[in-house]
PyMOL CGO cylinders between C-alpha atoms (Angstrom):
from pymol import cmd
from pymol.cgo import CYLINDER

trace = [
    CYLINDER, 93.43, 113.24, 56.67, 97.13, 114.22, 56.78, 0.3, 1, 1, 1, 1, 1, 1,
    CYLINDER, 97.13, 114.22, 56.78, 99.43, 111.68, 55.39, 0.3, 1, 1, 1, 1, 1, 1,
    CYLINDER, 99.43, 111.68, 55.39, 103.21, 112.11, 56.31, 0.3, 1, 1, 1, 1, 1, 1,
    CYLINDER, 103.21, 112.11, 56.31, 105.33, 110.22, 53.86, 0.3, 1, 1, 1, 1, 1, 1,
    CYLINDER, 105.33, 110.22, 53.86, 108.79, 109.17, 54.43, 0.3, 1, 1, 1, 1, 1, 1,
    CYLINDER, 108.79, 109.17, 54.43, 108.60, 109.22, 58.32, 0.3, 1, 1, 1, 1, 1, 1,
    CYLINDER, 108.60, 109.22, 58.32, 108.97, 105.92, 60.17, 0.3, 1, 1, 1, 1, 1, 1,
    CYLINDER, 108.97, 105.92, 60.17, 106.87, 105.42, 63.11, 0.3, 1, 1, 1, 1, 1, 1,
    CYLINDER, 106.87, 105.42, 63.11, 108.86, 105.93, 66.29, 0.3, 1, 1, 1, 1, 1, 1,
    CYLINDER, 108.86, 105.93, 66.29, 108.76, 103.23, 68.82, 0.3, 1, 1, 1, 1, 1, 1,
    CYLINDER, 108.76, 103.23, 68.82, 109.08, 103.99, 72.36, 0.3, 1, 1, 1, 1, 1, 1,
    CYLINDER, 109.08, 103.99, 72.36, 111.95, 102.34, 74.23, 0.3, 1, 1, 1, 1, 1, 1,
    CYLINDER, 111.95, 102.34, 74.23, 110.91, 99.59, 76.61, 0.3, 1, 1, 1, 1, 1, 1,
    CYLINDER, 110.91, 99.59, 76.61, 111.90, 100.02, 80.19, 0.3, 1, 1, 1, 1, 1, 1,
    CYLINDER, 111.90, 100.02, 80.19, 111.74, 97.00, 82.15, 0.3, 1, 1, 1, 1, 1, 1,
    CYLINDER, 111.74, 97.00, 82.15, 109.33, 97.11, 85.11, 0.3, 1, 1, 1, 1, 1, 1,
    CYLINDER, 109.33, 97.11, 85.11, 111.19, 96.92, 88.35, 0.3, 1, 1, 1, 1, 1, 1,
    CYLINDER, 111.19, 96.92, 88.35, 110.44, 93.43, 90.02, 0.3, 1, 1, 1, 1, 1, 1,
    CYLINDER, 110.44, 93.43, 90.02, 112.23, 94.05, 93.24, 0.3, 1, 1, 1, 1, 1, 1,
    CYLINDER, 112.23, 94.05, 93.24, 113.27, 97.16, 95.24, 0.3, 1, 1, 1, 1, 1, 1,
    CYLINDER, 113.27, 97.16, 95.24, 116.92, 96.46, 94.06, 0.3, 1, 1, 1, 1, 1, 1,
    CYLINDER, 116.92, 96.46, 94.06, 115.95, 97.03, 90.31, 0.3, 1, 1, 1, 1, 1, 1,
    CYLINDER, 115.95, 97.03, 90.31, 115.37, 100.74, 91.02, 0.3, 1, 1, 1, 1, 1, 1,
    CYLINDER, 115.37, 100.74, 91.02, 117.33, 103.43, 92.50, 0.3, 1, 1, 1, 1, 1, 1,
    CYLINDER, 117.33, 103.43, 92.50, 116.87, 103.32, 96.40, 0.3, 1, 1, 1, 1, 1, 1,
    CYLINDER, 116.87, 103.32, 96.40, 117.49, 106.96, 96.56, 0.3, 1, 1, 1, 1, 1, 1,
    CYLINDER, 117.49, 106.96, 96.56, 114.67, 107.59, 94.03, 0.3, 1, 1, 1, 1, 1, 1,
    CYLINDER, 114.67, 107.59, 94.03, 112.27, 105.05, 95.82, 0.3, 1, 1, 1, 1, 1, 1,
    CYLINDER, 112.27, 105.05, 95.82, 112.60, 106.61, 99.11, 0.3, 1, 1, 1, 1, 1, 1,
    CYLINDER, 112.60, 106.61, 99.11, 112.66, 110.33, 98.07, 0.3, 1, 1, 1, 1, 1, 1,
    CYLINDER, 112.66, 110.33, 98.07, 109.65, 110.01, 95.88, 0.3, 1, 1, 1, 1, 1, 1,
    CYLINDER, 109.65, 110.01, 95.88, 107.61, 108.76, 98.81, 0.3, 1, 1, 1, 1, 1, 1,
    CYLINDER, 107.61, 108.76, 98.81, 107.00, 112.41, 99.80, 0.3, 1, 1, 1, 1, 1, 1,
    CYLINDER, 107.00, 112.41, 99.80, 106.04, 113.44, 96.20, 0.3, 1, 1, 1, 1, 1, 1,
    CYLINDER, 106.04, 113.44, 96.20, 103.71, 110.38, 95.20, 0.3, 1, 1, 1, 1, 1, 1,
    CYLINDER, 103.71, 110.38, 95.20, 100.88, 109.44, 97.64, 0.3, 1, 1, 1, 1, 1, 1,
    CYLINDER, 100.88, 109.44, 97.64, 101.03, 105.68, 96.35, 0.3, 1, 1, 1, 1, 1, 1,
    CYLINDER, 101.03, 105.68, 96.35, 104.65, 105.30, 96.43, 0.3, 1, 1, 1, 1, 1, 1,
    CYLINDER, 104.65, 105.30, 96.43, 104.54, 103.31, 99.86, 0.3, 1, 1, 1, 1, 1, 1,
    CYLINDER, 104.54, 103.31, 99.86, 102.19, 100.73, 98.37, 0.3, 1, 1, 1, 1, 1, 1,
    CYLINDER, 102.19, 100.73, 98.37, 104.38, 100.29, 95.34, 0.3, 1, 1, 1, 1, 1, 1,
    CYLINDER, 104.38, 100.29, 95.34, 107.45, 99.91, 97.41, 0.3, 1, 1, 1, 1, 1, 1,
    CYLINDER, 107.45, 99.91, 97.41, 105.68, 97.27, 99.82, 0.3, 1, 1, 1, 1, 1, 1,
    CYLINDER, 105.68, 97.27, 99.82, 104.57, 95.38, 96.64, 0.3, 1, 1, 1, 1, 1, 1,
    CYLINDER, 104.57, 95.38, 96.64, 108.17, 95.16, 95.54, 0.3, 1, 1, 1, 1, 1, 1,
    CYLINDER, 108.17, 95.16, 95.54, 109.52, 94.42, 98.87, 0.3, 1, 1, 1, 1, 1, 1,
    CYLINDER, 109.52, 94.42, 98.87, 107.03, 91.58, 99.09, 0.3, 1, 1, 1, 1, 1, 1,
    CYLINDER, 107.03, 91.58, 99.09, 108.03, 90.03, 95.70, 0.3, 1, 1, 1, 1, 1, 1,
    CYLINDER, 108.03, 90.03, 95.70, 111.51, 90.26, 97.02, 0.3, 1, 1, 1, 1, 1, 1,
    CYLINDER, 111.51, 90.26, 97.02, 110.56, 88.26, 100.23, 0.3, 1, 1, 1, 1, 1, 1,
    CYLINDER, 110.56, 88.26, 100.23, 111.31, 91.02, 102.77, 0.3, 1, 1, 1, 1, 1, 1,
    CYLINDER, 111.31, 91.02, 102.77, 107.87, 90.46, 104.41, 0.3, 1, 1, 1, 1, 1, 1,
    CYLINDER, 107.87, 90.46, 104.41, 108.54, 92.65, 107.52, 0.3, 1, 1, 1, 1, 1, 1,
    CYLINDER, 108.54, 92.65, 107.52, 109.56, 95.71, 105.42, 0.3, 1, 1, 1, 1, 1, 1,
    CYLINDER, 109.56, 95.71, 105.42, 106.56, 94.92, 103.04, 0.3, 1, 1, 1, 1, 1, 1,
    CYLINDER, 106.56, 94.92, 103.04, 104.07, 94.87, 106.02, 0.3, 1, 1, 1, 1, 1, 1,
    CYLINDER, 104.07, 94.87, 106.02, 105.37, 98.17, 107.50, 0.3, 1, 1, 1, 1, 1, 1,
    CYLINDER, 105.37, 98.17, 107.50, 105.28, 99.87, 104.07, 0.3, 1, 1, 1, 1, 1, 1,
    CYLINDER, 105.28, 99.87, 104.07, 101.61, 98.49, 103.43, 0.3, 1, 1, 1, 1, 1, 1,
    CYLINDER, 101.61, 98.49, 103.43, 100.65, 99.87, 107.00, 0.3, 1, 1, 1, 1, 1, 1,
    CYLINDER, 100.65, 99.87, 107.00, 102.30, 103.32, 106.22, 0.3, 1, 1, 1, 1, 1, 1,
    CYLINDER, 102.30, 103.32, 106.22, 100.39, 103.46, 102.89, 0.3, 1, 1, 1, 1, 1, 1,
    CYLINDER, 100.39, 103.46, 102.89, 97.12, 102.64, 104.45, 0.3, 1, 1, 1, 1, 1, 1,
    CYLINDER, 97.12, 102.64, 104.45, 97.90, 105.54, 106.88, 0.3, 1, 1, 1, 1, 1, 1,
    CYLINDER, 97.90, 105.54, 106.88, 98.26, 107.87, 103.85, 0.3, 1, 1, 1, 1, 1, 1,
    CYLINDER, 98.26, 107.87, 103.85, 95.42, 106.43, 101.68, 0.3, 1, 1, 1, 1, 1, 1,
    CYLINDER, 95.42, 106.43, 101.68, 93.10, 109.05, 100.25, 0.3, 1, 1, 1, 1, 1, 1,
    CYLINDER, 93.10, 109.05, 100.25, 89.90, 106.98, 100.75, 0.3, 1, 1, 1, 1, 1, 1,
    CYLINDER, 89.90, 106.98, 100.75, 88.36, 104.32, 102.91, 0.3, 1, 1, 1, 1, 1, 1,
    CYLINDER, 88.36, 104.32, 102.91, 88.46, 101.56, 100.20, 0.3, 1, 1, 1, 1, 1, 1,
    CYLINDER, 88.46, 101.56, 100.20, 92.16, 101.81, 99.59, 0.3, 1, 1, 1, 1, 1, 1,
    CYLINDER, 92.16, 101.81, 99.59, 92.91, 102.04, 103.20, 0.3, 1, 1, 1, 1, 1, 1,
    CYLINDER, 92.91, 102.04, 103.20, 91.00, 99.07, 103.92, 0.3, 1, 1, 1, 1, 1, 1,
    CYLINDER, 91.00, 99.07, 103.92, 92.82, 97.05, 101.19, 0.3, 1, 1, 1, 1, 1, 1,
    CYLINDER, 92.82, 97.05, 101.19, 96.26, 98.18, 102.41, 0.3, 1, 1, 1, 1, 1, 1,
    CYLINDER, 96.26, 98.18, 102.41, 95.44, 97.47, 106.03, 0.3, 1, 1, 1, 1, 1, 1,
    CYLINDER, 95.44, 97.47, 106.03, 94.42, 93.86, 104.92, 0.3, 1, 1, 1, 1, 1, 1,
    CYLINDER, 94.42, 93.86, 104.92, 97.69, 93.46, 102.87, 0.3, 1, 1, 1, 1, 1, 1,
    CYLINDER, 97.69, 93.46, 102.87, 99.86, 94.55, 105.94, 0.3, 1, 1, 1, 1, 1, 1,
    CYLINDER, 99.86, 94.55, 105.94, 97.76, 91.94, 108.20, 0.3, 1, 1, 1, 1, 1, 1,
    CYLINDER, 97.76, 91.94, 108.20, 98.15, 89.09, 105.68, 0.3, 1, 1, 1, 1, 1, 1,
    CYLINDER, 98.15, 89.09, 105.68, 101.81, 89.56, 105.67, 0.3, 1, 1, 1, 1, 1, 1,
    CYLINDER, 101.81, 89.56, 105.67, 102.18, 89.78, 109.53, 0.3, 1, 1, 1, 1, 1, 1,
    CYLINDER, 102.18, 89.78, 109.53, 100.30, 86.62, 109.75, 0.3, 1, 1, 1, 1, 1, 1,
    CYLINDER, 100.30, 86.62, 109.75, 102.44, 85.00, 107.21, 0.3, 1, 1, 1, 1, 1, 1,
    CYLINDER, 102.44, 85.00, 107.21, 105.44, 86.06, 109.20, 0.3, 1, 1, 1, 1, 1, 1,
    CYLINDER, 105.44, 86.06, 109.20, 104.07, 84.73, 112.46, 0.3, 1, 1, 1, 1, 1, 1,
    CYLINDER, 104.07, 84.73, 112.46, 103.46, 81.17, 111.25, 0.3, 1, 1, 1, 1, 1, 1,
]
cmd.load_cgo(trace, "trace")
């Protein structure tokens, strides 16, 4: 066992988790969509939390279209349908 004396354990800096789309850089959010396959789903969740149900439903539908498997596609399609139903009430 290696013992390092005199070294204080480093603590990673806590970065707050974005709660709405406004908490992050919009440019980063929309540019990373091409790079990260689940970005649209994350952006949809943030828009839903922010109350923009129309944009969230569109992003959930986009994420469903990009989903790599059937289970994920079904889940995201249901999320989009749930938000569209809430908007129509």
